PDB file with SEQRES, HELIX, SHEET and CRYST1 records, atoms N, CA, C and O in Angstrom:
SEQRES   1 A   67  MET ALA ILE VAL LYS VAL ILE GLU VAL ILE ALA ASN SER          
SEQRES   2 A   67  ASP LYS SER PHE ASP ASP ALA ALA GLN ASN ALA VAL ASN          
SEQRES   3 A   67  GLU ALA ALA ARG SER VAL LYS ASN ILE GLU SER VAL TYR          
SEQRES   4 A   67  ILE LYS GLU MET ASN ALA ASN VAL GLU GLY ASN ARG ILE          
SEQRES   5 A   67  VAL SER TYR GLY VAL ASN ALA LYS VAL SER PHE THR VAL          
SEQRES   6 A   67  GLU SER                                                      
HELIX    1 AA1 PHE A   17  ALA A   29  1                                  13    
SHEET    1 AA1 3 ILE A   3  SER A  13  0                                        
SHEET    2 AA1 3 ARG A  51  VAL A  65 -1                                        
SHEET    3 AA1 3 ILE A  35  GLU A  48 -1                                        
CRYST1    1.000    1.000    1.000  90.00  90.00  90.00 P 1           1          
ATOM      1  N   MET A   1     -20.281  -6.326  17.046  1.00  0.00           N  
ATOM      2  CA  MET A   1     -18.882  -6.070  17.110  1.00  0.00           C  
ATOM      3  C   MET A   1     -18.319  -6.189  15.778  1.00  0.00           C  
ATOM      4  O   MET A   1     -18.639  -7.160  15.091  1.00  0.00           O  
ATOM      5  N   ALA A   2     -17.506  -5.301  15.329  1.00  0.00           N  
ATOM      6  CA  ALA A   2     -16.937  -5.347  13.953  1.00  0.00           C  
ATOM      7  C   ALA A   2     -15.560  -6.025  14.064  1.00  0.00           C  
ATOM      8  O   ALA A   2     -14.766  -5.844  14.987  1.00  0.00           O  
ATOM      9  N   ILE A   3     -15.386  -6.813  13.022  1.00  0.00           N  
ATOM     10  CA  ILE A   3     -13.966  -7.502  12.943  1.00  0.00           C  
ATOM     11  C   ILE A   3     -13.143  -6.747  12.055  1.00  0.00           C  
ATOM     12  O   ILE A   3     -13.639  -6.418  10.978  1.00  0.00           O  
ATOM     13  N   VAL A   4     -11.937  -6.406  12.329  1.00  0.00           N  
ATOM     14  CA  VAL A   4     -10.900  -5.748  11.463  1.00  0.00           C  
ATOM     15  C   VAL A   4      -9.833  -6.690  11.098  1.00  0.00           C  
ATOM     16  O   VAL A   4      -9.173  -7.289  11.947  1.00  0.00           O  
ATOM     17  N   LYS A   5      -9.656  -6.827   9.750  1.00  0.00           N  
ATOM     18  CA  LYS A   5      -8.475  -7.656   9.310  1.00  0.00           C  
ATOM     19  C   LYS A   5      -7.494  -6.770   8.665  1.00  0.00           C  
ATOM     20  O   LYS A   5      -7.804  -5.668   8.212  1.00  0.00           O  
ATOM     21  N   VAL A   6      -6.229  -7.294   8.627  1.00  0.00           N  
ATOM     22  CA  VAL A   6      -5.141  -6.525   7.999  1.00  0.00           C  
ATOM     23  C   VAL A   6      -4.396  -7.462   6.958  1.00  0.00           C  
ATOM     24  O   VAL A   6      -4.077  -8.611   7.263  1.00  0.00           O  
ATOM     25  N   ILE A   7      -4.149  -6.938   5.772  1.00  0.00           N  
ATOM     26  CA  ILE A   7      -3.366  -7.652   4.825  1.00  0.00           C  
ATOM     27  C   ILE A   7      -2.166  -6.772   4.517  1.00  0.00           C  
ATOM     28  O   ILE A   7      -2.195  -5.549   4.659  1.00  0.00           O  
ATOM     29  N   GLU A   8      -1.056  -7.486   4.069  1.00  0.00           N  
ATOM     30  CA  GLU A   8       0.100  -6.844   3.775  1.00  0.00           C  
ATOM     31  C   GLU A   8       0.196  -6.735   2.204  1.00  0.00           C  
ATOM     32  O   GLU A   8       0.034  -7.738   1.508  1.00  0.00           O  
ATOM     33  N   VAL A   9       0.441  -5.593   1.701  1.00  0.00           N  
ATOM     34  CA  VAL A   9       0.526  -5.351   0.235  1.00  0.00           C  
ATOM     35  C   VAL A   9       1.916  -4.641  -0.192  1.00  0.00           C  
ATOM     36  O   VAL A   9       2.330  -3.676   0.452  1.00  0.00           O  
ATOM     37  N   ILE A  10       2.557  -5.112  -1.207  1.00  0.00           N  
ATOM     38  CA  ILE A  10       3.752  -4.354  -1.651  1.00  0.00           C  
ATOM     39  C   ILE A  10       3.424  -3.785  -2.945  1.00  0.00           C  
ATOM     40  O   ILE A  10       2.873  -4.471  -3.806  1.00  0.00           O  
ATOM     41  N   ALA A  11       3.745  -2.508  -3.139  1.00  0.00           N  
ATOM     42  CA  ALA A  11       3.302  -1.884  -4.352  1.00  0.00           C  
ATOM     43  C   ALA A  11       4.604  -0.783  -4.625  1.00  0.00           C  
ATOM     44  O   ALA A  11       5.425  -0.425  -3.780  1.00  0.00           O  
ATOM     45  N   ASN A  12       4.540  -0.403  -5.924  1.00  0.00           N  
ATOM     46  CA  ASN A  12       5.551   0.504  -6.356  1.00  0.00           C  
ATOM     47  C   ASN A  12       4.948   1.636  -7.321  1.00  0.00           C  
ATOM     48  O   ASN A  12       3.782   1.607  -7.713  1.00  0.00           O  
ATOM     49  N   SER A  13       5.784   2.540  -7.627  1.00  0.00           N  
ATOM     50  CA  SER A  13       5.312   3.649  -8.543  1.00  0.00           C  
ATOM     51  C   SER A  13       6.604   4.276  -9.126  1.00  0.00           C  
ATOM     52  O   SER A  13       7.635   4.295  -8.453  1.00  0.00           O  
ATOM     53  N   ASP A  14       6.548   4.787 -10.368  1.00  0.00           N  
ATOM     54  CA  ASP A  14       7.659   5.625 -10.909  1.00  0.00           C  
ATOM     55  C   ASP A  14       7.605   7.023 -10.459  1.00  0.00           C  
ATOM     56  O   ASP A  14       8.551   7.769 -10.713  1.00  0.00           O  
ATOM     57  N   LYS A  15       6.555   7.448  -9.799  1.00  0.00           N  
ATOM     58  CA  LYS A  15       6.361   8.845  -9.485  1.00  0.00           C  
ATOM     59  C   LYS A  15       6.740   9.331  -8.087  1.00  0.00           C  
ATOM     60  O   LYS A  15       7.493  10.289  -7.917  1.00  0.00           O  
ATOM     61  N   SER A  16       6.204   8.652  -7.125  1.00  0.00           N  
ATOM     62  CA  SER A  16       6.515   9.002  -5.627  1.00  0.00           C  
ATOM     63  C   SER A  16       6.018   7.945  -4.662  1.00  0.00           C  
ATOM     64  O   SER A  16       5.284   7.019  -5.006  1.00  0.00           O  
ATOM     65  N   PHE A  17       6.490   8.155  -3.359  1.00  0.00           N  
ATOM     66  CA  PHE A  17       6.032   7.338  -2.320  1.00  0.00           C  
ATOM     67  C   PHE A  17       4.484   7.400  -2.090  1.00  0.00           C  
ATOM     68  O   PHE A  17       3.826   6.420  -1.741  1.00  0.00           O  
ATOM     69  N   ASP A  18       4.023   8.511  -2.293  1.00  0.00           N  
ATOM     70  CA  ASP A  18       2.516   8.766  -2.106  1.00  0.00           C  
ATOM     71  C   ASP A  18       1.789   7.960  -3.208  1.00  0.00           C  
ATOM     72  O   ASP A  18       0.796   7.289  -2.928  1.00  0.00           O  
ATOM     73  N   ASP A  19       2.265   8.027  -4.402  1.00  0.00           N  
ATOM     74  CA  ASP A  19       1.615   7.205  -5.383  1.00  0.00           C  
ATOM     75  C   ASP A  19       1.792   5.775  -5.213  1.00  0.00           C  
ATOM     76  O   ASP A  19       0.905   5.013  -5.597  1.00  0.00           O  
ATOM     77  N   ALA A  20       2.879   5.329  -4.662  1.00  0.00           N  
ATOM     78  CA  ALA A  20       3.057   3.776  -4.411  1.00  0.00           C  
ATOM     79  C   ALA A  20       2.127   3.414  -3.361  1.00  0.00           C  
ATOM     80  O   ALA A  20       1.579   2.314  -3.423  1.00  0.00           O  
ATOM     81  N   ALA A  21       1.858   4.285  -2.310  1.00  0.00           N  
ATOM     82  CA  ALA A  21       0.877   3.971  -1.292  1.00  0.00           C  
ATOM     83  C   ALA A  21      -0.533   3.939  -1.834  1.00  0.00           C  
ATOM     84  O   ALA A  21      -1.326   3.085  -1.435  1.00  0.00           O  
ATOM     85  N   GLN A  22      -0.883   4.900  -2.783  1.00  0.00           N  
ATOM     86  CA  GLN A  22      -2.167   4.826  -3.355  1.00  0.00           C  
ATOM     87  C   GLN A  22      -2.401   3.573  -4.219  1.00  0.00           C  
ATOM     88  O   GLN A  22      -3.491   3.017  -4.353  1.00  0.00           O  
ATOM     89  N   ASN A  23      -1.223   3.193  -4.796  1.00  0.00           N  
ATOM     90  CA  ASN A  23      -1.330   1.909  -5.624  1.00  0.00           C  
ATOM     91  C   ASN A  23      -1.483   0.689  -4.698  1.00  0.00           C  
ATOM     92  O   ASN A  23      -2.140  -0.254  -5.140  1.00  0.00           O  
ATOM     93  N   ALA A  24      -0.990   0.603  -3.547  1.00  0.00           N  
ATOM     94  CA  ALA A  24      -1.232  -0.404  -2.625  1.00  0.00           C  
ATOM     95  C   ALA A  24      -2.833  -0.506  -2.217  1.00  0.00           C  
ATOM     96  O   ALA A  24      -3.491  -1.545  -2.151  1.00  0.00           O  
ATOM     97  N   VAL A  25      -3.280   0.827  -1.963  1.00  0.00           N  
ATOM     98  CA  VAL A  25      -4.747   0.718  -1.560  1.00  0.00           C  
ATOM     99  C   VAL A  25      -5.562   0.360  -2.823  1.00  0.00           C  
ATOM    100  O   VAL A  25      -6.556  -0.354  -2.692  1.00  0.00           O  
ATOM    101  N   ASN A  26      -5.218   0.787  -3.962  1.00  0.00           N  
ATOM    102  CA  ASN A  26      -6.065   0.475  -5.238  1.00  0.00           C  
ATOM    103  C   ASN A  26      -6.063  -1.065  -5.406  1.00  0.00           C  
ATOM    104  O   ASN A  26      -7.088  -1.688  -5.685  1.00  0.00           O  
ATOM    105  N   GLU A  27      -4.886  -1.627  -5.227  1.00  0.00           N  
ATOM    106  CA  GLU A  27      -4.687  -3.130  -5.460  1.00  0.00           C  
ATOM    107  C   GLU A  27      -5.485  -3.944  -4.413  1.00  0.00           C  
ATOM    108  O   GLU A  27      -6.123  -4.951  -4.720  1.00  0.00           O  
ATOM    109  N   ALA A  28      -5.408  -3.440  -3.141  1.00  0.00           N  
ATOM    110  CA  ALA A  28      -6.101  -4.110  -2.159  1.00  0.00           C  
ATOM    111  C   ALA A  28      -7.720  -4.025  -2.437  1.00  0.00           C  
ATOM    112  O   ALA A  28      -8.443  -5.000  -2.235  1.00  0.00           O  
ATOM    113  N   ALA A  29      -8.170  -2.896  -2.870  1.00  0.00           N  
ATOM    114  CA  ALA A  29      -9.522  -2.519  -3.055  1.00  0.00           C  
ATOM    115  C   ALA A  29     -10.070  -3.553  -4.188  1.00  0.00           C  
ATOM    116  O   ALA A  29     -11.283  -3.754  -4.263  1.00  0.00           O  
ATOM    117  N   ARG A  30      -9.253  -4.143  -4.982  1.00  0.00           N  
ATOM    118  CA  ARG A  30      -9.739  -5.073  -6.066  1.00  0.00           C  
ATOM    119  C   ARG A  30     -10.375  -6.247  -5.457  1.00  0.00           C  
ATOM    120  O   ARG A  30     -11.278  -6.863  -6.022  1.00  0.00           O  
ATOM    121  N   SER A  31      -9.857  -6.589  -4.190  1.00  0.00           N  
ATOM    122  CA  SER A  31     -10.486  -7.808  -3.620  1.00  0.00           C  
ATOM    123  C   SER A  31     -11.050  -7.757  -2.226  1.00  0.00           C  
ATOM    124  O   SER A  31     -11.617  -8.729  -1.727  1.00  0.00           O  
ATOM    125  N   VAL A  32     -10.895  -6.650  -1.627  1.00  0.00           N  
ATOM    126  CA  VAL A  32     -11.512  -6.409  -0.339  1.00  0.00           C  
ATOM    127  C   VAL A  32     -12.394  -5.132  -0.342  1.00  0.00           C  
ATOM    128  O   VAL A  32     -12.176  -4.223  -1.144  1.00  0.00           O  
ATOM    129  N   LYS A  33     -13.407  -5.084   0.583  1.00  0.00           N  
ATOM    130  CA  LYS A  33     -14.293  -3.848   0.792  1.00  0.00           C  
ATOM    131  C   LYS A  33     -14.043  -3.275   2.191  1.00  0.00           C  
ATOM    132  O   LYS A  33     -13.507  -3.954   3.066  1.00  0.00           O  
ATOM    133  N   ASN A  34     -14.437  -2.027   2.382  1.00  0.00           N  
ATOM    134  CA  ASN A  34     -14.437  -1.353   3.655  1.00  0.00           C  
ATOM    135  C   ASN A  34     -12.963  -1.101   4.120  1.00  0.00           C  
ATOM    136  O   ASN A  34     -12.634  -1.325   5.285  1.00  0.00           O  
ATOM    137  N   ILE A  35     -12.151  -0.666   3.255  1.00  0.00           N  
ATOM    138  CA  ILE A  35     -10.858  -0.335   3.622  1.00  0.00           C  
ATOM    139  C   ILE A  35     -10.902   0.948   4.537  1.00  0.00           C  
ATOM    140  O   ILE A  35     -11.474   1.972   4.166  1.00  0.00           O  
ATOM    141  N   GLU A  36     -10.314   0.845   5.661  1.00  0.00           N  
ATOM    142  CA  GLU A  36     -10.186   2.013   6.705  1.00  0.00           C  
ATOM    143  C   GLU A  36      -9.005   2.587   6.847  1.00  0.00           C  
ATOM    144  O   GLU A  36      -9.027   3.780   7.152  1.00  0.00           O  
ATOM    145  N   SER A  37      -7.872   2.018   6.696  1.00  0.00           N  
ATOM    146  CA  SER A  37      -6.643   2.690   6.920  1.00  0.00           C  
ATOM    147  C   SER A  37      -5.539   2.014   6.198  1.00  0.00           C  
ATOM    148  O   SER A  37      -5.741   0.891   5.738  1.00  0.00           O  
ATOM    149  N   VAL A  38      -4.300   2.641   6.047  1.00  0.00           N  
ATOM    150  CA  VAL A  38      -3.128   2.004   5.567  1.00  0.00           C  
ATOM    151  C   VAL A  38      -1.989   2.523   6.374  1.00  0.00           C  
ATOM    152  O   VAL A  38      -1.859   3.709   6.677  1.00  0.00           O  
ATOM    153  N   TYR A  39      -1.119   1.502   6.726  1.00  0.00           N  
ATOM    154  CA  TYR A  39       0.092   1.832   7.541  1.00  0.00           C  
ATOM    155  C   TYR A  39       1.225   1.470   6.692  1.00  0.00           C  
ATOM    156  O   TYR A  39       1.332   0.311   6.290  1.00  0.00           O  
ATOM    157  N   ILE A  40       2.120   2.413   6.372  1.00  0.00           N  
ATOM    158  CA  ILE A  40       3.280   2.173   5.628  1.00  0.00           C  
ATOM    159  C   ILE A  40       4.395   1.578   6.403  1.00  0.00           C  
ATOM    160  O   ILE A  40       5.042   2.334   7.128  1.00  0.00           O  
ATOM    161  N   LYS A  41       4.702   0.321   6.344  1.00  0.00           N  
ATOM    162  CA  LYS A  41       5.579  -0.426   7.081  1.00  0.00           C  
ATOM    163  C   LYS A  41       7.038  -0.024   6.715  1.00  0.00           C  
ATOM    164  O   LYS A  41       7.883   0.264   7.563  1.00  0.00           O  
ATOM    165  N   GLU A  42       7.248  -0.033   5.395  1.00  0.00           N  
ATOM    166  CA  GLU A  42       8.696   0.112   4.870  1.00  0.00           C  
ATOM    167  C   GLU A  42       8.518   0.997   3.542  1.00  0.00           C  
ATOM    168  O   GLU A  42       7.523   0.897   2.825  1.00  0.00           O  
ATOM    169  N   MET A  43       9.524   1.822   3.303  1.00  0.00           N  
ATOM    170  CA  MET A  43       9.720   2.579   2.074  1.00  0.00           C  
ATOM    171  C   MET A  43      11.068   2.244   1.561  1.00  0.00           C  
ATOM    172  O   MET A  43      12.011   2.120   2.342  1.00  0.00           O  
ATOM    173  N   ASN A  44      11.217   2.075   0.138  1.00  0.00           N  
ATOM    174  CA  ASN A  44      12.385   1.922  -0.439  1.00  0.00           C  
ATOM    175  C   ASN A  44      12.408   2.551  -1.843  1.00  0.00           C  
ATOM    176  O   ASN A  44      11.328   2.866  -2.343  1.00  0.00           O  
ATOM    177  N   ALA A  45      13.544   2.759  -2.515  1.00  0.00           N  
ATOM    178  CA  ALA A  45      13.657   3.354  -3.738  1.00  0.00           C  
ATOM    179  C   ALA A  45      14.802   2.578  -4.584  1.00  0.00           C  
ATOM    180  O   ALA A  45      15.787   2.071  -4.047  1.00  0.00           O  
ATOM    181  N   ASN A  46      14.582   2.555  -5.765  1.00  0.00           N  
ATOM    182  CA  ASN A  46      15.657   2.129  -6.693  1.00  0.00           C  
ATOM    183  C   ASN A  46      16.397   3.224  -7.333  1.00  0.00           C  
ATOM    184  O   ASN A  46      15.786   4.209  -7.748  1.00  0.00           O  
ATOM    185  N   VAL A  47      17.680   3.119  -7.441  1.00  0.00           N  
ATOM    186  CA  VAL A  47      18.372   4.136  -7.997  1.00  0.00           C  
ATOM    187  C   VAL A  47      19.294   3.766  -9.217  1.00  0.00           C  
ATOM    188  O   VAL A  47      20.032   2.781  -9.183  1.00  0.00           O  
ATOM    189  N   GLU A  48      19.210   4.610 -10.291  1.00  0.00           N  
ATOM    190  CA  GLU A  48      20.022   4.286 -11.407  1.00  0.00           C  
ATOM    191  C   GLU A  48      20.753   5.722 -11.825  1.00  0.00           C  
ATOM    192  O   GLU A  48      20.130   6.779 -11.930  1.00  0.00           O  
ATOM    193  N   GLY A  49      22.038   5.589 -12.021  1.00  0.00           N  
ATOM    194  CA  GLY A  49      22.717   6.956 -12.408  1.00  0.00           C  
ATOM    195  C   GLY A  49      22.504   8.016 -11.447  1.00  0.00           C  
ATOM    196  O   GLY A  49      22.300   9.160 -11.855  1.00  0.00           O  
ATOM    197  N   ASN A  50      22.531   7.738 -10.155  1.00  0.00           N  
ATOM    198  CA  ASN A  50      22.392   8.774  -9.083  1.00  0.00           C  
ATOM    199  C   ASN A  50      20.998   9.493  -9.104  1.00  0.00           C  
ATOM    200  O   ASN A  50      20.845  10.604  -8.596  1.00  0.00           O  
ATOM    201  N   ARG A  51      19.907   8.737  -9.771  1.00  0.00           N  
ATOM    202  CA  ARG A  51      18.621   9.286  -9.674  1.00  0.00           C  
ATOM    203  C   ARG A  51      17.616   8.126  -9.318  1.00  0.00           C  
ATOM    204  O   ARG A  51      17.674   7.004  -9.821  1.00  0.00           O  
ATOM    205  N   ILE A  52      16.761   8.503  -8.462  1.00  0.00           N  
ATOM    206  CA  ILE A  52      15.600   7.576  -8.142  1.00  0.00           C  
ATOM    207  C   ILE A  52      14.743   7.212  -9.339  1.00  0.00           C  
ATOM    208  O   ILE A  52      14.139   8.099  -9.941  1.00  0.00           O  
ATOM    209  N   VAL A  53      14.668   5.963  -9.700  1.00  0.00           N  
ATOM    210  CA  VAL A  53      13.858   5.636 -10.778  1.00  0.00           C  
ATOM    211  C   VAL A  53      12.556   4.916 -10.406  1.00  0.00           C  
ATOM    212  O   VAL A  53      11.697   4.748 -11.272  1.00  0.00           O  
ATOM    213  N   SER A  54      12.376   4.476  -9.126  1.00  0.00           N  
ATOM    214  CA  SER A  54      11.158   3.897  -8.729  1.00  0.00           C  
ATOM    215  C   SER A  54      11.068   3.902  -7.237  1.00  0.00           C  
ATOM    216  O   SER A  54      12.088   3.817  -6.553  1.00  0.00           O  
ATOM    217  N   TYR A  55       9.775   4.009  -6.672  1.00  0.00           N  
ATOM    218  CA  TYR A  55       9.520   4.032  -5.335  1.00  0.00           C  
ATOM    219  C   TYR A  55       8.702   2.852  -4.884  1.00  0.00           C  
ATOM    220  O   TYR A  55       7.785   2.414  -5.579  1.00  0.00           O  
ATOM    221  N   GLY A  56       9.022   2.357  -3.761  1.00  0.00           N  
ATOM    222  CA  GLY A  56       8.163   1.179  -3.294  1.00  0.00           C  
ATOM    223  C   GLY A  56       7.749   1.354  -1.839  1.00  0.00           C  
ATOM    224  O   GLY A  56       8.346   2.100  -1.063  1.00  0.00           O  
ATOM    225  N   VAL A  57       6.735   0.650  -1.537  1.00  0.00           N  
ATOM    226  CA  VAL A  57       6.235   0.689  -0.174  1.00  0.00           C  
ATOM    227  C   VAL A  57       5.698  -0.821   0.280  1.00  0.00           C  
ATOM    228  O   VAL A  57       5.189  -1.577  -0.547  1.00  0.00           O  
ATOM    229  N   ASN A  58       5.838  -1.125   1.459  1.00  0.00           N  
ATOM    230  CA  ASN A  58       5.247  -2.291   2.082  1.00  0.00           C  
ATOM    231  C   ASN A  58       4.202  -1.844   3.060  1.00  0.00           C  
ATOM    232  O   ASN A  58       4.441  -1.336   4.155  1.00  0.00           O  
ATOM    233  N   ALA A  59       3.029  -2.083   2.557  1.00  0.00           N  
ATOM    234  CA  ALA A  59       1.948  -1.459   3.433  1.00  0.00           C  
ATOM    235  C   ALA A  59       0.966  -2.502   4.062  1.00  0.00           C  
ATOM    236  O   ALA A  59       0.692  -3.569   3.511  1.00  0.00           O  
ATOM    237  N   LYS A  60       0.435  -2.074   5.331  1.00  0.00           N  
ATOM    238  CA  LYS A  60      -0.493  -2.881   5.910  1.00  0.00           C  
ATOM    239  C   LYS A  60      -1.891  -2.220   5.778  1.00  0.00           C  
ATOM    240  O   LYS A  60      -2.124  -1.145   6.330  1.00  0.00           O  
ATOM    241  N   VAL A  61      -2.844  -2.895   5.019  1.00  0.00           N  
ATOM    242  CA  VAL A  61      -4.140  -2.260   4.805  1.00  0.00           C  
ATOM    243  C   VAL A  61      -5.196  -2.989   5.697  1.00  0.00           C  
ATOM    244  O   VAL A  61      -5.360  -4.209   5.687  1.00  0.00           O  
ATOM    245  N   SER A  62      -5.882  -2.116   6.460  1.00  0.00           N  
ATOM    246  CA  SER A  62      -6.817  -2.541   7.513  1.00  0.00           C  
ATOM    247  C   SER A  62      -8.321  -2.407   6.810  1.00  0.00           C  
ATOM    248  O   SER A  62      -8.605  -1.452   6.087  1.00  0.00           O  
ATOM    249  N   PHE A  63      -9.128  -3.350   7.074  1.00  0.00           N  
ATOM    250  CA  PHE A  63     -10.568  -3.265   6.517  1.00  0.00           C  
ATOM    251  C   PHE A  63     -11.492  -3.986   7.588  1.00  0.00           C  
ATOM    252  O   PHE A  63     -11.022  -4.850   8.327  1.00  0.00           O  
ATOM    253  N   THR A  64     -12.727  -3.629   7.641  1.00  0.00           N  
ATOM    254  CA  THR A  64     -13.716  -4.196   8.428  1.00  0.00           C  
ATOM    255  C   THR A  64     -14.368  -5.380   7.596  1.00  0.00           C  
ATOM    256  O   THR A  64     -14.476  -5.329   6.371  1.00  0.00           O  
ATOM    257  N   VAL A  65     -14.773  -6.403   8.334  1.00  0.00           N  
ATOM    258  CA  VAL A  65     -15.446  -7.627   7.726  1.00  0.00           C  
ATOM    259  C   VAL A  65     -16.894  -7.446   8.038  1.00  0.00           C  
ATOM    260  O   VAL A  65     -17.239  -7.273   9.207  1.00  0.00           O  
ATOM    261  N   GLU A  66     -17.766  -7.476   7.062  1.00  0.00           N  
ATOM    262  CA  GLU A  66     -19.115  -7.390   7.338  1.00  0.00           C  
ATOM    263  C   GLU A  66     -19.697  -8.623   8.001  1.00  0.00           C  
ATOM    264  O   GLU A  66     -19.378  -9.754   7.634  1.00  0.00           O  
ATOM    265  N   SER A  67     -20.567  -8.384   8.996  1.00  0.00           N  
ATOM    266  CA  SER A  67     -21.000  -9.605   9.606  1.00  0.00           C  
ATOM    267  C   SER A  67     -22.406 -10.014   9.205  1.00  0.00           C  
ATOM    268  O   SER A  67     -22.902 -11.046   9.657  1.00  0.00           O  
TER     269      SER A  67                                                      
END                                                                             
């Protein structure tokens, strides 16, 4: 029986929400293996001068634990 764990990662990007989500996965992959999915819990953006200057996500990353 496989055990699945979930960690929460906050990440950002200057490009897009997609890029912020990928950055969350990249950061999680530095310390865990076997990532299976990512659930974007929240999205936010910072605005300056009526323009979005950065995108952020709060993501839940799921991975299996090797037995």
